[in-house]
C-alpha positions in Angstrom: 0.3 0.0 -0.2 1.3 3.3 -0.8 -0.4 7.1 -0.3 -0.7 9.4 -3.2 0.7 12.8 -2.9 -0.4 15.3 -0.4 -2.9 17.8 -1.2 -1.1 20.7 -2.7 0.3 23.5 -0.1 -0.6 27.2 -0.9 2.4 29.3 -1.8 1.5 31.9 0.1 1.8 29.6 2.7 4.8 27.7 1.7 7.0 30.8 1.5 9.6 28.9 -0.3 10.2 26.9 -3.6 13.0 24.6 -4.3 11.8 22.8 -7.2 13.3 23.1 -10.3 11.4 24.2 -13.4 9.6 21.1 -14.3 8.1 21.0 -10.4 10.1 18.3 -9.8 11.8 17.4 -6.5 16.2 17.9 -7.0 19.0 17.0 -4.9 19.9 20.1 -3.5 23.4 21.6 -4.3 25.0 23.2 -1.7 25.9 27.0 -1.9 29.9 27.4 -0.6 30.5 29.6 1.8 33.4 30.7 4.5 32.9 30.3 8.3 33.6 33.9 9.9 37.0 34.7 11.7 37.7 36.8 14.0 41.8 37.5 14.4 41.8 39.4 17.3 40.9 36.3 19.9 42.2 33.9 17.6 45.9 35.2 18.0 45.7 35.9 21.5 44.4 32.3 21.9 47.3 31.2 20.0 49.9 33.2 21.7 48.4 32.0 25.5 48.1 28.2 24.4 51.2 27.6 22.5 49.1 27.3 19.6 49.2 27.8 15.8 46.9 30.0 14.6 45.1 27.8 12.6 44.4 24.9 15.3 43.6 28.4 17.9 40.8 29.3 14.9 39.4 25.9 14.9 39.3 26.0 18.9 37.8 29.2 18.4 35.3 28.2 16.4 34.5 25.7 19.1 33.8 27.8 21.4 37.4 27.8 23.3 38.2 30.6 24.9 41.1 30.6 26.9 44.3 28.9 27.4 42.5 26.8 30.2 39.7 25.5 27.9 42.3 24.6 25.0 44.2 22.6 27.2 41.4 20.5 28.3 39.8 20.3 24.6 43.2 19.0 23.4 43.7 16.7 26.3 40.3 15.0 27.0 41.4 11.7 28.1 42.6 14.5 31.5 38.5 14.6 32.2 36.7 15.7 33.5 34.1 13.4 35.1 31.5 14.2 37.0 30.6 13.0 40.2 27.3 10.9 39.6 25.7 12.9 42.8 25.2 15.8 40.8 22.6 14.2 38.6 19.1 14.0 40.6 17.7 10.8 41.2 21.1 8.9 41.1 22.0 8.4 44.7 18.3 7.4 44.9 18.5 5.0 42.1 21.6 3.3 43.5 20.2 2.9 47.0 17.5 1.0 45.7 18.9 -1.0 43.1 21.6 -1.9 45.9 19.1 -2.4 48.3 16.8 -4.8 45.9 19.7 -6.7 45.1 21.3 -7.4 49.0 17.3 -8.4 49.1 17.9 -11.3 46.2 14.8 -9.9 44.7 14.6 -9.5 40.2 15.9 -6.5 38.8 15.2 -6.4 35.4 17.1 -3.8 33.0 14.8 -2.5 30.3 16.6 -1.1 27.7 16.4 0.1 24.0 17.3 -1.9 20.6 20.0 0.6 19.5 23.5 0.9 20.6 23.0 3.5 23.4 20.5 1.5 24.8 22.6 -2.0 24.3 26.1 -0.6 25.4 23.7 1.3 28.9 22.1 -2.7 29.5 25.5 -3.9 29.7 26.9 -1.4 32.0 23.9 -1.6 34.3 24.0 -5.5 33.9 27.8 -5.5 34.9 27.4 -3.5 37.8 24.4 -5.5 39.5 26.7 -8.8 38.2 29.2 -7.2 40.7 27.3 -6.7 43.7 25.8 -10.0 43.7 22.3 -9.0 42.2 19.5 -10.9 40.2 19.1 -9.6 37.4 17.8 -9.6 33.7 17.8 -8.2 30.4 15.1 -7.1 28.2 15.1 -5.4 25.5 12.0 -4.8 23.2 11.9 -6.0 19.7 11.2 -3.3 17.6 8.5 -4.4 15.2 6.4 -6.5 17.8 6.6 -4.3 21.0 8.0 -1.1 19.6 10.0 1.3 21.4 9.8 2.1 25.0 7.9 0.8 28.2 4.4 0.4 26.7 1.6 -1.3 29.2 1.6 -4.2 27.1 5.2 -4.4 27.1 5.6 -4.2 30.9 2.6 -6.9 31.4 5.4 -9.6 29.5 8.0 -8.4 31.4 5.6 -9.2 34.7 4.6 -12.3 33.4 8.2 -13.4 32.0 10.1 -12.1 34.0 8.8 -11.3 37.4 10.7 -8.5 38.7 10.9 -6.8 41.7 12.8 -3.5 40.4 12.6 -2.3 36.9 15.1 0.3 35.8 14.7 1.5 32.0 17.8 2.9 29.8 17.9 5.1 26.9 13.8 5.1 27.2 10.9 5.9 29.6 11.0 9.3 30.4 7.3 9.5 28.3 6.0 6.0 29.7 3.6 7.6 32.2 0.9 4.4 31.1 3.8 2.3 31.1 5.2 3.0 34.4 1.6 2.7 36.0 1.4 -0.6 35.3 4.3 -1.8 36.9 4.1 1.0 40.2 0.1 -1.2 39.8 2.0 -4.6 40.4 3.8 -3.2 43.1 7.1 -3.0 40.9 9.3 -0.6 41.3 10.6 1.8 38.8 14.1 3.8 37.7 13.8 5.7 34.8 17.1 6.7 32.9 17.2 8.7 30.0 18.3 11.7 28.3 15.4 12.3 25.9 13.5 15.6 26.1 11.3 16.2 28.9 7.4 16.0 29.1 5.5 18.5 30.8 4.3 15.3 32.8 7.0 12.9 34.5 6.3 9.4 35.4 4.5 9.4 38.4 5.9 6.9 41.4 8.9 6.3 39.2 12.5 7.7 40.5 13.5 9.3 37.2 17.5 10.0 36.4 17.7 12.2 33.3 20.0 15.5 33.1 17.3 17.2 31.5 14.5 16.9 34.1 13.9 20.2 35.9 16.2 20.5 39.1 18.6 18.9 38.0 22.1 20.8 38.0 24.3 17.9 36.3 26.6 20.4 34.2 26.5 18.5 31.1 23.2 18.3 29.9 23.8 16.3 27.1 24.8 13.1 28.0 23.8 9.7 25.9 21.8 6.8 27.5 24.7 4.9 28.0 27.0 8.0 30.0 24.0 8.2 32.6 24.5 4.2 32.6 28.0 4.5 33.2 26.7 7.0 36.0 24.4 4.7 38.0 26.7 1.6 37.4 29.5 3.7 39.6 27.2 5.0 42.1 25.6 1.4 42.5 29.3 0.3 42.8 30.2 3.4 45.7 26.4 2.9 47.6 27.7 -1.2 47.5 31.4 -0.6 48.7 32.4 -2.7 45.3 35.5 -1.6 42.8 34.3 -1.3 39.3 36.6 -1.0 36.5 35.8 2.4 34.8 37.7 1.5 31.9 35.4 -1.3 31.0 32.7 1.2 31.6 34.1 2.9 29.6 34.7 1.3 26.5 30.7 0.9 26.3 29.9 4.3 27.0 31.9 5.5 24.1 30.2 3.2 21.6 26.8 4.5 22.9 28.4 8.3 23.1 29.6 8.4 19.3 26.7 6.2 18.2 23.9 8.2 19.3 25.1 12.1 18.0 25.6 13.9 20.7 27.8 16.3 20.7 31.3 15.3 21.6 31.9 18.3 23.5 32.6 19.1 27.4 32.0 15.4 29.4 30.7 13.6 26.2 34.5 14.5 24.6 36.1 12.8 27.5 33.9 10.0 27.8 34.7 9.4 23.9 38.2 10.2 24.1 39.0 7.8 27.4 36.5 5.0 25.9 38.5 4.5 22.2 41.7 5.0 23.9 40.3 1.9 26.3 39.6 0.1 23.3 42.9 -0.6 22.4 43.3 -2.7 25.4 40.2 -4.7 25.9 40.2 -8.6 26.6 36.4 -9.4 26.6 36.2 -11.5 23.9 33.3 -9.9 22.7 34.3 -6.3 22.3 37.7 -8.3 20.8 35.7 -10.6 18.1 33.8 -6.8 16.8 36.7 -4.8 16.2 38.6 -7.1 14.2 35.3 -7.7 12.1 35.2 -4.1 12.0 38.9 -4.3 10.6 40.4 -2.4 13.8 43.8 -4.0 14.1 45.0 -6.1 17.4 45.7 -3.4 20.3 45.0 -0.2 18.1 42.3 2.4 19.4 39.3 3.0 17.0 38.8 6.5 15.8 35.2 7.9 16.6 34.5 7.6 13.0 35.5 3.9 13.0 32.8 3.6 15.3 30.5 5.5 13.3 30.8 3.7 10.5 32.4 0.6 11.0 31.2 -0.6 14.7 28.1 1.0 15.8 26.0 -0.3 12.4 27.2 -3.8 13.2 25.7 -3.6 16.4 22.5 -1.7 15.6 21.7 -3.7 12.9 20.8 -6.5 14.9 17.9 -4.6 16.5 16.9 -3.3 12.8 15.8 -6.8 12.1 15.2 -8.8 14.6 16.1 -8.6 18.4 19.0 -6.6 19.6 19.8 -9.4 22.1 22.5 -10.9 19.7 24.2 -7.4 20.5 23.9 -7.7 23.9 25.5 -11.5 23.6 28.1 -9.7 22.1 29.3 -7.5 25.0 29.1 -10.6 28.1 29.8 -13.4 25.8 33.1 -15.1 27.8 33.8 -17.4 25.1 36.3 -16.5 22.3 34.9 -18.8 19.6 31.0 -18.1 20.4 32.5 -14.2 20.4 33.8 -14.4 16.6 30.7 -16.1 15.7 28.0 -13.9 17.1 30.3 -10.7 15.8 30.0 -12.5 12.0 26.2 -13.1 12.2 26.1 -9.2 13.4 28.3 -8.3 10.2 26.2 -10.5 8.2 22.7 -8.7 9.4 24.7 -5.4 9.1 25.0 -6.2 5.1 21.5 -7.2 4.9 20.3 -4.0 6.7 22.1 -1.8 4.2 20.1 -3.5 1.2 16.7 -3.2 3.0 18.4 0.5 3.1 19.0 1.5 -0.4 15.6 0.0 -1.1 13.7 2.1 0.5 16.0 5.4 -0.2 16.2 4.3 -4.1 11.9 4.1 -3.6 11.4 7.3 -1.6 13.6 9.2 -4.2 11.9 8.0 -7.2 8.7 8.2 -5.4 10.0 12.6 -4.7 11.2 13.3 -8.2 7.7 12.3 -9.5 5.6 14.9 -7.4 5.3 18.2 -8.5 4.7 19.2 -4.9 7.3 18.0 -2.9 9.4 20.1 -4.4 7.4 22.9 -2.3 7.4 21.3 0.7 9.5 22.0 4.1 8.8 18.6 5.0 9.2 15.2 3.5 6.6 12.5 4.7 6.6 8.9 3.0 4.8 5.7 3.5 4.9 2.1 2.1 3.3 -0.6 3.3 6.6 -2.8 1.7 9.4 -1.0 3.7 11.1 -2.4 6.6 10.1 -0.4 9.9 13.3 -1.1 11.3 15.4 0.3 8.5 13.2 3.7 8.6 15.1 5.7 10.9 19.0 5.4 8.8 16.6 5.9 5.2 15.3 9.0 6.8 18.9 10.3 7.9 20.3 9.7 4.2 17.0 11.2 2.9 17.3 14.7 4.9 20.9 15.1 4.1 20.4 14.5 0.6 17.4 16.8 0.1 18.4 19.1 2.8 14.3 19.1 4.7 13.4 17.2 7.5 11.8 13.8 6.9 9.2 11.2 8.3 8.8 7.7 6.8 6.3 5.1 7.8 5.9 1.7 7.6 2.1 0.7 7.4 1.1 -2.7 9.1 -2.5 -3.2 9.6 -4.3 -0.4 10.7 -1.2 1.3 12.2 1.7 3.8 10.7 4.8 3.6 12.6 7.7 5.1 11.6 10.6 7.4 12.2 11.8 11.0 11.7 15.3 12.8 10.8 15.9 16.7 11.0 18.5 18.9 9.3 20.4 21.9 11.7 17.9 24.6 12.8 14.9 22.8 12.7 13.4 20.9 16.1 11.4 18.2 14.7 10.5 17.0 17.8 9.1 20.4 18.9 7.0 21.2 15.6 5.7 17.8 15.6 4.7 17.8 18.9 1.6 20.9 17.9 0.2 17.8 16.0 0.2 14.8 19.4 -3.2 14.1 19.0 -2.8 12.7 16.3 -0.3 10.1 17.7 -0.8 6.8 19.5 3.0 7.0 20.8 5.4 9.5 19.9 8.8 10.6 21.2 12.3 11.4 20.7 14.3 15.0 20.6 15.0 18.0 18.1 17.0 15.7 15.6 15.2 12.2 15.7 11.5 11.3 16.8 9.6 8.1 16.4 5.6 8.0 15.9 2.7 5.7 15.3 -0.6 6.5 14.9 -3.7 5.4 13.2 -3.6 4.5 8.8 -7.1 6.3 9.3 -5.6 9.3 10.2 -2.2 9.4 7.9 -3.3 11.1 5.2 -4.9 14.0 7.5 -1.7 13.9 9.7 0.9 14.6 6.5 -1.6 17.4 5.2 -1.1 19.3 8.5 2.4 18.3 8.9 3.5 19.4 5.7 1.4 22.7 5.8 2.7 23.3 9.5 6.2 22.9 8.3 5.8 25.6 5.3 5.0 28.3 8.5 7.4 27.4 10.7 10.7 26.3 8.8 11.6 29.5 7.3 13.2 29.4 3.9 16.8 30.0 4.5 16.9 27.3 6.6 16.1 24.8 4.0 19.0 26.4 2.0 22.1 24.1 2.4 25.4 25.3 3.0 28.8 23.4 2.3 31.2 25.9 4.6 34.8 25.6 5.2 35.9 26.6 8.7 39.3 28.3 6.9 40.8 29.0 3.6 44.0 26.9 3.9 46.5 27.0 0.2 47.5 23.2 -0.7 50.9 24.7 -0.6 50.2 25.3 3.1 50.1 21.7 3.7 52.9 20.5 5.7 54.1 17.3 6.9 53.2 17.5 9.8 50.1 19.6 9.9 48.1 16.2 9.8 49.3 15.3 13.4 48.7 18.6 14.8 45.2 18.5 13.5 44.7 15.3 15.4 45.0 17.1 18.7 41.3 17.7 17.8 40.1 14.6 18.3 37.5 12.5 18.4 35.7 14.1 16.0 31.7 14.2 15.5 28.5 15.8 16.6 29.5 19.4 17.4 33.4 18.8 16.5 33.6 18.0 13.2 36.6 17.1 11.2 37.9 20.2 9.5 36.6 21.4 6.5 39.1 23.4 4.6 39.2 26.0 1.2 41.5 25.5 -1.4 41.2 28.0 -4.4 42.7 27.1 -8.0 44.4 23.9 -7.8 45.1 21.9 -10.5 45.1 17.7 -10.8 48.3 16.2 -12.3 46.9 14.0 -14.6 43.9 12.3 -14.4 42.2 10.9 -11.4 41.8 7.0 -11.3 38.7 5.0 -9.9 39.2 3.5 -6.4 36.5 1.6 -4.3 33.3 1.9 -5.5 32.6 5.4 -6.5 35.8 7.5 -5.4 38.3 9.0 -7.2 42.4 9.0 -6.7 45.4 11.3 -7.9 47.2 13.8 -6.9 47.4 17.5 -7.2 50.1 20.1 -8.0 52.0 21.9 -6.4 55.2 24.4 -7.1 57.2 22.4 -5.2 56.3 18.4 -5.8 52.5 17.3 -5.4 50.2 15.8 -2.8 48.1 12.8 -3.2 44.2 13.0 -2.9 41.8 10.8 -2.7 37.7 11.6 -3.1 35.0 8.9 -1.6 31.7 10.3 -3.2 33.3 12.7 -5.6 30.1 14.1 -7.9 30.1 14.6 -11.1 32.0 17.6 -11.4 35.1 16.6 -10.4 36.2 13.9 -12.6 35.7 16.3 -15.6 37.3 19.7 -13.7 40.6 17.5 -13.3 40.2 16.2 -16.4 40.0 19.3 -18.1 43.6 20.5 -16.6 42.3 24.0 -15.8 41.9 25.4 -12.1 39.3 24.7 -9.7 38.3 25.3 -6.1 38.2 22.2 -3.6 36.8 21.9 0.0 38.4 19.2 1.5 39.5 17.7 4.6 43.0 16.3 5.7 43.1 12.7 5.9 44.4 11.3 8.9 48.4 10.5 9.4 49.3 7.0 8.0 52.7 7.6 7.8 52.6 8.2 4.0 52.6 11.9 4.3 49.6 14.4 3.7 46.7 13.3 1.7 44.1 15.3 0.7 40.5 14.1 1.1 38.5 16.0 -1.6 34.5 16.7 0.0 33.2 19.3 -2.9 34.8 20.7 -6.3 33.7 23.8 -8.7 34.9 26.0 -11.4 37.9 27.8 -10.2 36.2 31.9 -9.2 33.1 31.1 -8.4 31.9 32.9 -5.2 32.6 33.3 -2.1 
């Protein structure tokens, strides 16, 4: 089953039209721009912190204003990690969990099915085992159970596991009815979550969420896996036992990076410490996972390797079936079995990629045929043949390609269930919250949401949602910009520059790898194919050449290089692998175009 195009949005309401002359939606071509700079504070920071002007500029762009801030940013493995007691509810939660464990009561750790949820479950289970607690894990099935602590799922947990306590991770903050169901059965509930806080918190639960009113925790952007680390340490402290912080950090860094929380402040410290600790991990499951992802033994993976190689394998389990396979990897102690689980996760990830490509292809084809889609500030599509487990990641790709918020739904029976992803500057959760009457289930944050509604209301919802976004999203927000942080001619790339820039790692949300602008570069001969779609070659310099590579070059780069004339590039510097500097080209255009 598919739905026809939504009713037209009037030009007077929409305020912008990014369609091509035929009315078909086109991939949004980015406008290039150079980020602003301020020489005075940059030079002062460079002088006070003993840094190059370039690194000082990049730090200034990331909100670093003084030498102490630079020291903390460039040495994230030195902390800070804040005291868990600052988290409102953390000490009360630890008291309850330790008391239940010592009394022999069953504790169920109820998690989400993504990397952040699974790694949070693994940490709390490890802490409860360490204090001798009777614990069980329950991770809902994405398709059968859906997201979060619902009354129906709670009844299953009560029947199958007979808990005295349920502690949620990465979910529960909106589970008013689910918590009420558990409390009515005499079960204590601890909710640990990091999603946006609703107007009313679940009654009768101990709530741990740095976003909740009255919480004085310094970092509000913690991932669920980082909150689980805090609760685990609180439990260990309350029970007077030791717990390896390195082990906790290995799991917490995976959830932190995978969930795309900003890698600043404490999140940056957790990511850096955890990545370093992964180089020396002894757990068979993690070792097998790293090997399967191509990380050399004894090497610390980068944040990008976690995001693009490791996390997708862990996520694939919960996207296609049950996330229990991913949890097994963290708890498996037999090396042979761990290797088999890691291989199975790779196979599921390959299947996930195939399903995702299908959804993206079919949605794109439909959009290009829809004359109204080019004028819409929100993409909403649905299909009964789409696997609901890949809708979020497919929506994320479409949001990047078309530069607008995207909602994709799978149709099953009398319901439409789906996921949405947004673009910078548009709070998907905040705007859709105004249409809450349509939803059976709804939750998320500014950049990602999950929603379920009745099939009979879908067409009305889509029309209202498109109209609402047309009113609320300014036209300029739907203009994609390709921004360079600094102009850096390739002549100025020294042998030591990649190593100097590596001090800015780990990169991720809130701290992307720097993009530079170089004008009027020339290729030294043709660029040759590499990988599935990439190009590799060399760029000329006054003194020699510099290697270059483009993994997704687009149609312009090959022709510009073949013409032999000058062209402008946006580029990153590849990590230092001991072979000298290499330019990673991410965009190209004819030389001389503004800016």
